[in-house]
C-alpha positions as a Markdown table, in Angstrom:
| # | Residue | x | y | z |
|---|---|---|---|---|
| 1 | Met | 0.0 | 0.0 | 0.0 |
| 2 | Val | 1.2 | 3.5 | -0.8 |
| 3 | Glu | 0.7 | 5.7 | 2.2 |
| 4 | Trp | -2.1 | 8.2 | 1.6 |
| 5 | Tyr | 0.1 | 11.2 | 2.6 |
| 6 | Tyr | 2.3 | 10.8 | -0.4 |
| 7 | Ala | -0.3 | 10.5 | -3.1 |
| 8 | Pro | -1.8 | 14.0 | -2.7 |
| 9 | Glu | 1.7 | 15.3 | -2.6 |
| 10 | His | 2.1 | 14.1 | -6.2 |
| 11 | Leu | -1.3 | 15.6 | -7.1 |
| 12 | Ser | -0.1 | 19.0 | -5.8 |
| 13 | Lys | 3.0 | 18.8 | -8.0 |
| 14 | Ala | 0.8 | 18.0 | -11.0 |
| 15 | Ala | -1.6 | 20.9 | -10.1 |
| 16 | Gln | 1.4 | 23.3 | -9.9 |
| 17 | Ala | 2.3 | 22.3 | -13.4 |
| 18 | Leu | -1.2 | 22.8 | -14.7 |
| 19 | Tyr | -2.3 | 26.0 | -12.9 |
| 20 | Thr | -0.5 | 29.1 | -11.9 |
| 21 | Glu | -3.1 | 30.4 | -9.5 |
| 22 | Ser | -3.6 | 28.6 | -6.1 |
| 23 | Gly | -7.4 | 28.5 | -6.5 |
| 24 | Gly | -7.1 | 26.2 | -9.6 |
| 25 | Gln | -4.5 | 24.1 | -7.9 |
| 26 | Trp | -6.6 | 23.6 | -4.8 |
| 27 | Thr | -9.7 | 22.7 | -6.8 |
| 28 | Met | -7.8 | 20.2 | -9.0 |
| 29 | Val | -6.1 | 18.5 | -6.0 |
| 30 | Asn | -9.4 | 18.2 | -4.1 |
| 31 | Ala | -11.2 | 16.7 | -7.1 |
| 32 | Gln | -8.5 | 14.2 | -7.8 |
| 33 | Lys | -8.2 | 13.2 | -4.1 |
| 34 | Thr | -11.8 | 12.2 | -4.2 |
| 35 | Arg | -11.2 | 10.1 | -7.3 |
| 36 | Leu | -8.1 | 8.6 | -5.6 |
| 37 | Gln | -10.2 | 7.7 | -2.6 |
| 38 | Gln | -12.6 | 5.9 | -4.9 |
| 39 | Gly | -9.7 | 3.8 | -6.4 |
| 40 | His | -9.2 | 5.6 | -9.7 |
| 41 | Ala | -5.4 | 6.0 | -9.7 |
| 42 | Glu | -5.1 | 4.8 | -13.3 |
| 43 | Gly | -7.7 | 7.3 | -14.5 |
| 44 | Ile | -5.8 | 10.1 | -12.8 |
| 45 | Ala | -2.6 | 8.9 | -14.6 |
| 46 | Arg | -4.4 | 8.9 | -18.0 |
| 47 | Asp | -5.7 | 12.4 | -17.4 |
| 48 | Leu | -2.2 | 13.7 | -16.4 |
| 49 | Val | -0.7 | 12.1 | -19.5 |
| 50 | Ala | -3.4 | 13.7 | -21.7 |
| 51 | Ser | -2.7 | 17.1 | -20.1 |
| 52 | Ala | 1.1 | 16.6 | -20.7 |
| 53 | Lys | 0.4 | 16.1 | -24.4 |
| 54 | Arg | -1.5 | 19.4 | -24.6 |
| 55 | Glu | 1.1 | 21.3 | -22.6 |
| 56 | His | 3.5 | 23.5 | -24.6 |
| 57 | Asn | 6.0 | 24.1 | -21.8 |
| 58 | Thr | 8.4 | 21.1 | -21.8 |
| 59 | Glu | 9.2 | 21.5 | -18.1 |
| 60 | Arg | 5.5 | 21.4 | -17.1 |
| 61 | Ala | 4.8 | 18.5 | -19.5 |
| 62 | Glu | 7.7 | 16.5 | -17.9 |
| 63 | Ser | 6.3 | 17.2 | -14.4 |
| 64 | Leu | 2.9 | 15.9 | -15.5 |
| 65 | Arg | 4.4 | 12.8 | -17.1 |
| 66 | Thr | 6.5 | 12.1 | -14.0 |
| 67 | Asn | 3.5 | 12.4 | -11.7 |
| 68 | Ala | 1.3 | 10.4 | -14.1 |
| 69 | Gly | 3.9 | 7.6 | -13.9 |
| 70 | Tyr | 3.7 | 7.6 | -10.1 |
| 71 | Phe | 0.0 | 6.9 | -10.2 |
| 72 | Lys | 0.3 | 4.4 | -13.1 |
| 73 | Asn | 3.1 | 2.5 | -11.5 |
| 74 | Asn | 1.4 | 2.4 | -8.0 |
| 75 | Arg | -2.2 | 2.0 | -9.1 |
| 76 | Asp | -2.5 | -1.5 | -7.6 |
| 77 | Cys | -1.2 | -0.2 | -4.3 |
| 78 | Met | -3.6 | 2.7 | -4.2 |
| 79 | Gln | -6.9 | 1.0 | -3.8 |
| 80 | Tyr | -7.8 | 3.2 | -0.8 |
| 81 | His | -11.6 | 2.5 | -1.2 |
| 82 | Asp | -10.9 | -1.2 | -0.7 |
| 83 | Tyr | -8.5 | -0.6 | 2.1 |
| 84 | Arg | -11.0 | 1.6 | 4.0 |
| 85 | Thr | -13.8 | -0.9 | 3.4 |
| 86 | Glu | -11.6 | -3.5 | 5.1 |
| 87 | Asn | -10.9 | -1.0 | 7.9 |
| 88 | Trp | -7.2 | -0.8 | 7.1 |
| 89 | Pro | -5.4 | 2.4 | 8.0 |
| 90 | Ile | -4.3 | 4.2 | 4.8 |
| 91 | Gly | -1.6 | 6.2 | 6.6 |
| 92 | Ser | 1.2 | 5.5 | 8.9 |
| 93 | Gly | 0.2 | 8.0 | 11.5 |
| 94 | Met | -1.0 | 5.4 | 14.0 |
| 95 | Val | 2.2 | 3.4 | 13.8 |
| 96 | Glu | 4.4 | 6.6 | 14.1 |
| 97 | Ser | 2.4 | 7.7 | 17.1 |
| 98 | Glu | 2.8 | 4.4 | 18.8 |
| 99 | Ala | 6.6 | 4.4 | 18.2 |
| 100 | Lys | 6.8 | 7.9 | 19.6 |
| 101 | Gln | 4.8 | 6.9 | 22.7 |
| 102 | Phe | 7.0 | 3.8 | 23.2 |
| 103 | Lys | 10.1 | 5.9 | 23.0 |
| 104 | Val | 8.8 | 8.4 | 25.5 |
| 105 | Arg | 8.1 | 5.6 | 28.0 |
| 106 | Val | 11.4 | 3.8 | 27.5 |
| 107 | Val | 13.7 | 6.7 | 27.1 |
| 108 | Gly | 12.0 | 9.4 | 29.1 |
| 109 | Pro | 13.6 | 12.4 | 30.7 |
| 110 | Gly | 16.1 | 11.5 | 33.4 |
| 111 | Met | 16.0 | 7.8 | 32.6 |
| 112 | Arg | 19.3 | 6.1 | 32.4 |
| 113 | Trp | 19.7 | 2.5 | 31.3 |
| 114 | Ser | 22.6 | 0.2 | 32.0 |
| 115 | Trp | 23.3 | -3.4 | 30.8 |
| 116 | Pro | 22.2 | -5.0 | 34.1 |
| 117 | Gly | 19.2 | -2.7 | 34.4 |
């Protein structure tokens, strides 16, 4: 599974290539996040490739193709709708939080550990 946090990051990069104003970027990212949550990563990739073909700026077109490749290559690992239906977490926040709590309890302020202890 590709963690949810990283996918919208790639949508943002693609939106920056497509739109110069933040309003257009925001609208595009939110619309595509909805599609992504429904399991349409491959459709997003196709749309980004189509946009890259219409783009005259080579730098922007390359950014669109790169981000389209991310969604195409990871489409099988981005079935967020299925994951959520099965009650799986789609982000690592819970695990990271647990690791942080464990560290606080084991290596708290003033705690000193020795081999015998």
